Structure formats: C-alpha cells, structure tokens
One Martini backbone bead per residue (centre of mass of N, CA, C, O) as a GRO file, in nm:
protein
  345
    1MET     BB    1   9.686   7.749  11.084
    2ALA     BB    2   9.679   8.012  10.830
    3THR     BB    3   9.544   8.249  10.629
    4LEU     BB    4   9.679   8.371  10.327
    5THR     BB    5   9.640   8.696  10.179
    6VAL     BB    6   9.644   8.821   9.845
    7ARG     BB    7   9.649   9.178   9.762
    8PRO     BB    8   9.576   9.475   9.685
    9ILE     BB    9   9.637   9.781   9.767
   10GLY     BB   10   9.500  10.012  10.007
   11ILE     BB   11   9.419  10.281  10.188
   12ARG     BB   12   9.400  10.117  10.468
   13ASP     BB   13   9.720  10.015  10.440
   14LEU     BB   14   9.922  10.259  10.484
   15THR     BB   15  10.007  10.237  10.779
   16GLY     BB   16  10.131   9.947  10.764
   17PHE     BB   17  10.315   9.994  10.515
   18ARG     BB   18  10.509  10.210  10.641
   19ALA     BB   19  10.634   9.996  10.864
   20LEU     BB   20  10.791   9.858  10.660
   21GLN     BB   21  11.057   9.677  10.542
   22ARG     BB   22  11.284   9.753  10.274
   23ILE     BB   23  11.388   9.606   9.949
   24PRO     BB   24  11.550   9.715   9.695
   25LEU     BB   25  11.511   9.612   9.320
   26GLY     BB   26  11.531   9.858   9.080
   27LEU     BB   27  11.819   9.904   9.041
   28GLY     BB   28  11.913   9.963   8.696
   29ASP     BB   29  11.592  10.004   8.563
   30GLY     BB   30  11.509  10.329   8.575
   31GLY     BB   31  11.417  10.359   8.881
   32ALA     BB   32  11.322  10.562   9.109
   33PRO     BB   33  11.315  10.620   9.424
   34VAL     BB   34  11.060  10.528   9.670
   35GLY     BB   35  10.882  10.580   9.921
   36PRO     BB   36  10.656  10.416  10.114
   37MET     BB   37  10.427  10.626  10.096
   38GLY     BB   38  10.436  10.682   9.793
   39ALA     BB   39  10.392  10.388   9.702
   40GLY     BB   40  10.118  10.346   9.843
   41VAL     BB   41   9.961  10.568   9.700
   42LEU     BB   42  10.009  10.484   9.405
   43ALA     BB   43   9.885  10.186   9.447
   44SER     BB   44   9.587  10.278   9.570
   45LEU     BB   45   9.528  10.453   9.324
   46PRO     BB   46   9.369  10.422   9.028
   47VAL     BB   47   9.520  10.659   8.861
   48THR     BB   48   9.831  10.530   8.952
   49ARG     BB   49   9.852  10.214   8.876
   50ARG     BB   50  10.009  10.240   8.600
   51TYR     BB   51  10.286  10.322   8.774
   52TRP     BB   52  10.184  10.155   9.042
   53ARG     BB   53  10.222   9.858   9.237
   54GLY     BB   54  10.049   9.668   9.505
   55TYR     BB   55  10.114   9.386   9.732
   56ILE     BB   56   9.958   9.203   9.995
   57ALA     BB   57  10.007   9.020  10.305
   58THR     BB   58   9.757   8.860  10.503
   59ALA     BB   59   9.657   8.794  10.838
   60SER     BB   60   9.528   8.755  11.148
   61GLN     BB   61   9.780   8.943  11.257
   62GLY     BB   62   9.819   9.094  10.983
   63LEU     BB   63  10.055   9.256  10.837
   64ARG     BB   64  10.345   9.117  10.659
   65ALA     BB   65  10.368   9.183  10.336
   66ALA     BB   66  10.532   9.316  10.028
   67VAL     BB   67  10.493   9.439   9.684
   68GLU     BB   68  10.662   9.639   9.438
   69ILE     BB   69  10.547   9.790   9.124
   70GLN     BB   70  10.681   9.890   8.794
   71PRO     BB   71  10.535   9.975   8.521
   72GLU     BB   72  10.638   9.912   8.156
   73PRO     BB   73  10.459   9.920   7.874
   74ARG     BB   74  10.667   9.985   7.646
   75ASP     BB   75  10.831   9.697   7.735
   76TYR     BB   76  10.648   9.473   7.848
   77ARG     BB   77  10.702   9.542   8.166
   78TRP     BB   78  10.799   9.463   8.501
   79VAL     BB   79  10.920   9.612   8.807
   80VAL     BB   80  11.074   9.514   9.093
   81ALA     BB   81  11.115   9.749   9.346
   82ALA     BB   82  11.002   9.583   9.615
   83LEU     BB   83  11.045   9.437   9.935
   84ALA     BB   84  10.835   9.365  10.227
   85ALA     BB   85  10.841   9.378  10.599
   86GLY     BB   86  10.807   9.314  10.907
   87PRO     BB   87  11.017   9.339  11.174
   88GLU     BB   88  10.938   9.040  11.285
   89SER     BB   89  11.042   8.889  11.002
   90VAL     BB   90  11.336   9.016  11.060
   91PRO     BB   91  11.515   8.716  11.067
   92GLU     BB   92  11.349   8.501  11.236
   93GLN     BB   93  11.142   8.439  10.961
   94SER     BB   94  11.281   8.372  10.680
   95GLU     BB   95  11.131   8.124  10.568
   96LEU     BB   96  10.849   8.248  10.575
   97LEU     BB   97  10.915   8.501  10.411
   98VAL     BB   98  10.977   8.355  10.147
   99ASP     BB   99  10.694   8.237  10.110
  100VAL     BB  100  10.544   8.508  10.099
  101TRP     BB  101  10.702   8.637   9.864
  102GLU     BB  102  10.635   8.421   9.660
  103ALA     BB  103  10.329   8.475   9.658
  104LEU     BB  104  10.353   8.769   9.565
  105LEU     BB  105  10.506   8.719   9.297
  106ILE     BB  106  10.293   8.537   9.166
  107ALA     BB  107  10.073   8.751   9.162
  108ALA     BB  108  10.234   8.951   8.984
  109ILE     BB  109  10.270   8.766   8.741
  110ARG     BB  110   9.969   8.729   8.678
  111ALA     BB  111   9.905   9.031   8.645
  112ALA     BB  112  10.104   9.087   8.417
  113GLY     BB  113   9.984   8.891   8.208
  114ALA     BB  114   9.691   9.018   8.214
  115SER     BB  115   9.828   9.312   8.118
  116GLY     BB  116  10.066   9.226   7.886
  117ALA     BB  117  10.314   9.132   8.013
  118LYS     BB  118  10.629   8.947   7.949
  119ARG     BB  119  10.801   9.076   8.192
  120LEU     BB  120  11.020   9.051   8.479
  121HIS     BB  121  11.218   9.265   8.688
  122ALA     BB  122  11.530   9.243   8.888
  123CYS     BB  123  11.742   9.361   9.175
  124ALA     BB  124  11.937   9.158   9.383
  125PRO     BB  125  12.080   9.078   9.649
  126LEU     BB  126  12.317   8.823   9.721
  127ASP     BB  127  12.195   8.855  10.011
  128GLY     BB  128  11.917   8.699  10.124
  129PRO     BB  129  11.567   8.644  10.083
  130ALA     BB  130  11.505   8.780   9.808
  131LEU     BB  131  11.659   8.592   9.617
  132GLU     BB  132  11.512   8.330   9.699
  133ALA     BB  133  11.226   8.420   9.621
  134LEU     BB  134  11.286   8.468   9.319
  135LEU     BB  135  11.382   8.181   9.254
  136ARG     BB  136  11.114   8.039   9.339
  137ALA     BB  137  10.961   8.228   9.111
  138ASN     BB  138  11.149   8.184   8.847
  139PHE     BB  139  11.388   8.352   8.842
  140THR     BB  140  11.660   8.475   8.632
  141ILE     BB  141  11.996   8.497   8.598
  142TYR     BB  142  12.180   8.730   8.360
  143ALA     BB  143  12.332   8.922   8.575
  144TYR     BB  144  12.586   9.132   8.717
  145GLN     BB  145  12.624   9.401   8.969
  146THR     BB  146  12.744   9.723   9.054
  147THR     BB  147  12.701   9.950   9.314
  148LEU     BB  148  12.667  10.310   9.320
  149ALA     BB  149  12.745  10.612   9.514
  150ALA     BB  150  12.647  10.965   9.560
  151SER     BB  151  12.739  11.302   9.690
  152GLY     BB  152  12.789  11.574   9.515
  153VAL     BB  153  12.828  11.594   9.209
  154GLY     BB  154  13.003  11.763   9.007
  155PRO     BB  155  13.028  11.921   8.690
  156GLY     BB  156  13.297  11.951   8.593
  157ALA     BB  157  13.511  11.922   8.299
  158LEU     BB  158  13.571  12.039   7.980
  159ASN     BB  159  13.761  11.870   7.694
  160GLY     BB  160  13.595  11.928   7.413
  161THR     BB  161  13.330  11.792   7.472
  162VAL     BB  162  13.029  11.719   7.316
  163ILE     BB  163  12.721  11.790   7.485
  164ARG     BB  164  12.389  11.666   7.447
  165GLU     BB  165  12.061  11.659   7.436
  166GLN     BB  166  11.806  11.465   7.405
  167GLU     BB  167  11.613  11.354   7.134
  168PRO     BB  168  11.360  11.190   6.983
  169SER     BB  169  11.550  11.106   6.727
  170ASP     BB  170  11.765  10.925   6.915
  171ALA     BB  171  11.651  10.636   6.965
  172TRP     BB  172  11.791  10.473   6.741
  173ALA     BB  173  12.088  10.537   6.817
  174LEU     BB  174  12.064  10.413   7.107
  175GLN     BB  175  11.992  10.129   7.018
  176GLN     BB  176  12.261  10.083   6.867
  177LEU     BB  177  12.444  10.124   7.110
  178TYR     BB  178  12.329   9.895   7.280
  179GLN     BB  179  12.393   9.662   7.073
  180ARG     BB  180  12.712   9.720   7.067
  181ALA     BB  181  12.751   9.712   7.409
  182THR     BB  182  12.571   9.443   7.433
  183PRO     BB  183  12.515   9.142   7.505
  184GLN     BB  184  12.302   8.924   7.361
  185PRO     BB  185  12.174   8.779   7.613
  186VAL     BB  186  12.082   9.049   7.739
  187GLN     BB  187  11.898   9.142   7.511
  188PHE     BB  188  11.699   8.907   7.541
  189ALA     BB  189  11.618   8.970   7.842
  190GLU     BB  190  11.530   9.281   7.795
  191ALA     BB  191  11.396   9.371   7.519
  192PHE     BB  192  11.464   9.635   7.387
  193THR     BB  193  11.344   9.931   7.250
  194THR     BB  194  11.307  10.249   7.140
  195ASN     BB  195  11.107  10.321   7.377
  196HIS     BB  196  11.317  10.308   7.615
  197TRP     BB  197  11.452  10.609   7.524
  198ASP     BB  198  11.253  10.775   7.643
  199VAL     BB  199  11.160  11.098   7.752
  200GLY     BB  200  11.045  11.267   8.051
  201ARG     BB  201  10.744  11.218   8.196
  202ARG     BB  202  10.687  10.988   8.494
  203ALA     BB  203  10.491  11.084   8.684
  204ALA     BB  204  10.724  11.157   8.947
  205TRP     BB  205  10.926  11.168   8.704
  206ARG     BB  206  11.243  11.273   8.556
  207VAL     BB  207  11.367  11.242   8.216
  208ARG     BB  208  11.712  11.256   8.104
  209GLY     BB  209  11.933  11.295   7.817
  210PHE     BB  210  12.286  11.228   7.724
  211LEU     BB  211  12.531  11.287   7.453
  212VAL     BB  212  12.790  11.145   7.246
  213GLU     BB  213  12.940  11.223   6.933
  214ARG     BB  214  13.062  11.038   6.631
  215ASP     BB  215  13.005  11.043   6.316
  216HIS     BB  216  12.686  11.044   6.381
  217GLN     BB  217  12.741  10.876   6.652
  218ALA     BB  218  12.676  10.714   6.937
  219VAL     BB  219  12.922  10.664   7.219
  220ALA     BB  220  12.761  10.813   7.463
  221TYR     BB  221  12.549  10.767   7.766
  222CYS     BB  222  12.308  10.959   7.981
  223ARG     BB  223  12.065  10.883   8.229
  224VAL     BB  224  11.827  11.082   8.424
  225THR     BB  225  11.645  10.993   8.718
  226SER     BB  226  11.409  11.206   8.887
  227ARG     BB  227  11.333  11.277   9.251
  228GLY     BB  228  11.403  11.539   9.373
  229HIS     BB  229  11.702  11.433   9.558
  230GLN     BB  230  11.686  11.188   9.348
  231HIS     BB  231  11.910  10.966   9.151
  232VAL     BB  232  11.930  10.782   8.841
  233VAL     BB  233  12.191  10.620   8.659
  234ASP     BB  234  12.249  10.563   8.307
  235VAL     BB  235  12.508  10.391   8.128
  236LEU     BB  236  12.681  10.425   7.797
  237ALA     BB  237  12.950  10.262   7.603
  238LEU     BB  238  13.179  10.210   7.400
  239PRO     BB  239  13.440  10.044   7.336
  240GLY     BB  240  13.692  10.271   7.458
  241GLU     BB  241  13.470  10.516   7.580
  242ALA     BB  242  13.457  10.542   7.903
  243GLY     BB  243  13.608  10.819   7.954
  244LEU     BB  244  13.354  11.005   7.893
  245LEU     BB  245  13.213  10.980   8.178
  246ARG     BB  246  13.374  11.206   8.331
  247GLU     BB  247  13.199  11.427   8.173
  248LEU     BB  248  12.904  11.331   8.130
  249VAL     BB  249  12.786  11.279   8.416
  250PRO     BB  250  12.822  11.559   8.554
  251GLN     BB  251  12.668  11.717   8.334
  252ALA     BB  252  12.399  11.567   8.351
  253LEU     BB  253  12.342  11.635   8.649
  254ALA     BB  254  12.355  11.942   8.628
  255ARG     BB  255  12.129  11.970   8.401
  256SER     BB  256  11.917  11.808   8.603
  257GLY     BB  257  11.950  11.950   8.903
  258ALA     BB  258  12.173  11.847   9.080
  259GLY     BB  259  12.282  11.865   9.388
  260GLU     BB  260  12.536  11.856   9.622
  261ASN     BB  261  12.337  11.658   9.827
  262ASP     BB  262  12.251  11.452   9.641
  263GLU     BB  263  12.129  11.140   9.548
  264VAL     BB  264  12.327  10.884   9.376
  265TRP     BB  265  12.275  10.619   9.135
  266VAL     BB  266  12.447  10.313   9.010
  267GLY     BB  267  12.453  10.045   8.765
  268VAL     BB  268  12.718   9.798   8.696
  269PRO     BB  269  12.786   9.572   8.489
  270ASP     BB  270  13.028   9.336   8.433
  271TYR     BB  271  13.044   9.401   8.112
  272HIS     BB  272  13.109   9.722   8.242
  273SER     BB  273  13.361   9.750   8.449
  274GLU     BB  274  13.519  10.002   8.320
  275TYR     BB  275  13.333  10.226   8.453
  276ILE     BB  276  13.411  10.242   8.756
  277SER     BB  277  13.671  10.419   8.760
  278HIS     BB  278  13.529  10.671   8.634
  279LEU     BB  279  13.316  10.707   8.860
  280GLU     BB  280  13.514  10.733   9.098
  281ALA     BB  281  13.655  10.997   8.983
  282VAL     BB  282  13.356  11.164   9.040
  283GLY     BB  283  13.249  11.026   9.345
  284PHE     BB  284  13.204  10.732   9.348
  285ALA     BB  285  13.085  10.439   9.542
  286VAL     BB  286  13.088  10.131   9.650
  287THR     BB  287  12.794   9.930   9.788
  288GLY     BB  288  12.747   9.665   9.592
  289ARG     BB  289  12.562   9.366   9.501
  290GLN     BB  290  12.387   9.228   9.208
  291ALA     BB  291  12.107   9.065   9.055
  292ARG     BB  292  11.993   9.010   8.740
  293MET     BB  293  11.641   8.961   8.661
  294VAL     BB  294  11.407   8.721   8.505
  295ARG     BB  295  11.047   8.688   8.414
  296TYR     BB  296  10.817   8.507   8.255
  297THR     BB  297  10.503   8.515   8.123
  298ALA     BB  298  10.181   8.486   8.058
  299VAL     BB  299   9.976   8.470   7.760
  300PRO     BB  300   9.689   8.588   7.649
  301VAL     BB  301   9.446   8.386   7.461
  302ARG     BB  302   9.204   8.405   7.216
  303THR     BB  303   8.936   8.178   7.166
  304SER     BB  304   8.729   7.973   6.995
  305GLN     BB  305   8.387   7.811   7.042
  306ALA     BB  306   8.249   7.705   6.791
  307ARG     BB  307   8.487   7.545   6.615
  308PRO     BB  308   8.714   7.347   6.499
  309LEU     BB  309   9.033   7.465   6.368
  310PRO     BB  310   9.291   7.504   6.184
  311LEU     BB  311   9.594   7.647   6.223
  312VAL     BB  312   9.700   7.954   6.086
  313PRO     BB  313   9.994   8.114   6.102
  314GLU     BB  314   9.915   8.384   5.942
  315VAL     BB  315   9.664   8.440   6.148
  316GLY     BB  316   9.778   8.383   6.397
  317GLU     BB  317   9.902   8.478   6.688
  318ARG     BB  318  10.218   8.545   6.770
  319LEU     BB  319  10.436   8.419   6.993
  320SER     BB  320  10.662   8.450   7.215
  321ALA     BB  321  10.936   8.324   7.305
  322ARG     BB  322  10.914   8.123   7.595
  323LEU     BB  323  10.593   8.157   7.626
  324PRO     BB  324  10.337   8.099   7.796
  325SER     BB  325   9.983   8.000   7.790
  326TYR     BB  326   9.636   8.114   7.817
  327SER     BB  327   9.299   8.078   7.808
  328THR     BB  328   9.003   8.284   7.801
  329THR     BB  329   8.792   8.028   7.818
  330GLY     BB  330   8.903   7.984   8.086
  331THR     BB  331   9.092   7.987   8.358
  332THR     BB  332   9.207   8.288   8.501
  333PRO     BB  333   9.389   8.509   8.623
  334PRO     BB  334   9.357   8.763   8.806
  335ALA     BB  335   9.417   9.092   8.740
  336ASP     BB  336   9.515   9.146   9.061
  337GLY     BB  337   9.625   8.882   9.204
  338VAL     BB  338   9.410   8.727   9.374
  339THR     BB  339   9.496   8.531   9.656
  340SER     BB  340   9.511   8.207   9.835
  341GLY     BB  341   9.638   8.047  10.141
  342THR     BB  342   9.851   7.825  10.336
  343LEU     BB  343  10.030   7.910  10.638
  344THR     BB  344  10.264   7.903  10.880
  345VAL     BB  345  10.231   8.145  11.177
   0.00000   0.00000   0.00000
C-alpha cells in the first residue's frame, strides 16, 4: 500500500506533467485545445488559475496522473478539459488508472463547489478508462455527439446569404435561437444563460461569432474559438436551416483568420445530426464519438451560529434544484481540492 496524494499543480511539476499522455475531454464545450506545457503553466501560476486549473496525483514512485480544468465562471461551471497519465499507466494498469482519475475528479468537484461553480461538464470518448472514471465520479451522460475535424477549410462561396459578425446586443437573440433549436433536457443539463454567448478575449483564446438573420431573428450561428493555428467551431441552426452552415462555417473561419493548414474541430450532438452532411460538404471528416456529461456540485451555504430560527423562504438564499449543499460552519472541502488516500500501486 502507498499513499496517493492529490493536490494542485505547481511550477515544480511542469517537467513531469509535460511527459504525461493526455485524453482531451473538452471538445464541443467551447474550449480551444491547449498543449500540455501551456496547460501546466496556466494551471501553476496564481494569476492564470482563474482561466485554467490542474490537479495531479503523486505517489512514492512520482507523478502518476492529472486532470486539467477550464473554469467558466460566467456559466457557473467548470469544464474537464483533459485527463492525463504516465505512459506506464496506459493500458497495463487501467483499473488502477480509473481509481486515480476518480480521486482527481472528486478533488476537482469539491474545488468547483467551493469556488461557486454549480456544474462540471466533460465530453468523453465512448471507449477507454476516461469514461469509466467519469461515471464513477457520478457524471451523467445527457447526450452523445459526433466529432469532426478539418484542415484547410476554404472560404467558400456566398449565394446571397448575408453573414455578419456578432455584436454584444446579439446575446439575447442567440439565447432564443439556442432554446428553439435545443431539446429541453439538454437545456436543463447545460443551463446556459445569455452570458454564454459573449465573445472577445478569454485568456489565451480569441472568440468570434457570426450569424445569419431572417425577419430580424437569428436562424444560424457559428462561433469560432481560436488559439494559434487551432480552432474549435460551435454551430447552431433552426430546424430546416442547416443548409446555411455550408456558407456560414467557411466564412466564419476565414474572417477569424483560420489558415489553409490550420486544424479545426467541431462536435455535433445527435439531436443535430443533420448538420454532419453539410459540414462534410465543406471539408470536415468524422473522427469519433463522444458522450456529453454533467456533474452537479455541492453549494456552500453560510449559516448562523447564534441561535436556531425558523427558515423564512423569502429571506433564505434559494438553492438551485438537484444540488446538495454543505454548511460553512462545519467541515468543508478545501478550496483547492487537496486530498489524500491509499491505493495499491
């Protein structure tokens, strides 16, 4: 038996962190891919931890595994960007690896709740230990998606369609488009508000949005999240309007500065499967399948220690549905999710 310690990543961990093999889990949730060194630096510096978090599991033999987190405070959620492990852990010790990843995810869940996040999201491949670790940490699958990738998507040709760049005042219209095009159970799981549609600079990423309107309503939308020569595309269209993506997506990428050899990814959920043929027509190819997952956190609630009083609903802070809570007058999870336990290694 050896003690396994889970703690936030530090500067001294960067060398070992870079050598880990990573499984990306954030595709389709608006996060641009980040290399292992970039993720380690962002997570280890106090000034950038608001944009990226990292937790590592260490044992007497050295660094074992890690989880990378992208906080999105506007949506009160954290996105699990990647799980990582040493080369010796995959796949020979897959059962142990699942246990270690589960401990890392639980630490991240506790830290997310202490930071005010209400949900964690992830997109996991349908085969492999990452999905099993997420399920053990009580993540729930709420949708499945197909991932597509392209290299060098051309600007395309305009057939009279007017495409304009997103403005700050478009957030409400895009929220309405999302609600009209997305099944209600998915809306409950994602819980997006108008803040989700904001564009601009986010740490090392540049986010731009483009839309097509008809009768003063948004009918199709494309958001491009870019970092260097890598881009993640999020698309949305009303039922029957998916054909607009053939013009909208290439134009959005061209106006966002995507080069001929840049890497582009997009995740298409099954309830929008009609998008796939139109994306393939402009150069995308199917690369795999993923499960979209959500996990609710505990919400910290401050209670009075003076004397017991009956709770008045109009005065007490209302908690979100389906969320457990813990009192700040008792023992609470540490803010950085520092935990320890014993595992056979």
